[in-house]
N, C-alpha and C positions, 0 to 999 in steps of 0.2 A: 576537302578538309573533313576530318573525323573528330567528333566530340562525344564524350560519354559522361554519365553520372550514375552512380549506383553499381549494382553487381553485374557481372558478366551474364550472358544468356545461359551459359553452362551452369553457373552457380544457381541461377534462378530456377532452372530445371531440376537441379538436385534438391532444392527446397520445395518443389512442387508448385512454384509460382507460375502465373500465366504470362505469356509473351505475345505481344501484338506487333505485327509488321505492316509497313506501308511503303510503297515505291511509287515515284512519280517523276516526270521530267521537269526540272526547274525551268522556269520561263527564260532565264538568261542563257540556259543551254539550248532550249528549243529554238531560239533565234540564231544560234551559232551553227553554221553548216558543218563545222569540224567536230561538233559534239552530237550530231544526230544519233538518236537511239540510246544515248547515255541517260541514266536515271539516278535520282537521289534516293536515299533509303532512310527510313525512320523505324525505330524499334522502341516499344515501351514495355516495361516490366511492371507487373501488378501483383500485389500480395493482398488477398482478402479485400479486393476492391480499391485498394490504395496504391497510387503510383509510387514506386520505389526506385525506378531507374529508367534511363533512356539512352539510346545510342543514335547518332545522326551522322550520315555520310552525305554531304551536300556543300555547296558553296556557303561560306559564312556559318558553318556548323557550330563553331564556338559561341557565336552571338546567339544563335537559335537556342542552344542548350541552356543558356542562362535563365530563360523564362521557365524552363522545366525544373531547374535547380530551385527556383523560388516556389514553384508549385509543390515540389517534394517537401521542402521545408515547412510549407503550410499544411501538409497532410492532405493534399488534393486527391479526391476520389477520381477513378478512371472515368466514370460516367459524367462527372463535372467537366473534366478535360474534353471529353467528346461532345459535351453539350455547349461548348463555347463557339462563338462565331469566329471562324478562321479569317485572318487578314489575307485578302486575295489581291493579286496572285503572289503567293509566297510558298516556300517549302514548309514553313512553320505551320501553315494551315492544315498540313497533314496530321497534326496532333489532334485536331478536332474531328477528323474523319476516319480514324483507325478502325478497321473492321476485321481484318484478317488475324484470327487467333491461331497460334501455332502451339499445340499441346506438347507435353513432354514426349520425346521420341520422334515427333514429326519434324520435318524440315521446312524452312520457308520456301517460297516459290523459286524455281530455277532463275539464276541470275541475281538473286537478292541475297544479302548477307553482310553482316558486320560483326 
C-alpha cells in the first residue's frame, strides 16, 4: 500500500528542501517466506527543520500516514519526530529513526524509492 501527504520529492528538491529516506522489513513480511527480502519504505520531506511531507510504502500505509498528517498540521519539527519513541515492532517506528538524508541531485539507495 502507498500513502502520501505533502509535496512530491521532485517538488521538494526544486524548492531546496531536505528529503530523508528509510527502508526496513515489516515484521509481518519477515515472518512470511513468500515475502523474504521485501522491504517497506518511508520518506520524510523537511523545510527549515519542519516536517512538510511524507511518503510510505508498506502494509497499512494509509493508517500510518495519518499520524504524520497530524504532525504536519501541528508544525512538527523533524528533530521532534526523530526524538519520539517508536512503537516496536512497527513500520511507523521508522519515523523516529530516520537518518539517511538525500540531498538534491543524489538518489536514494538502490532498491529504495517511492
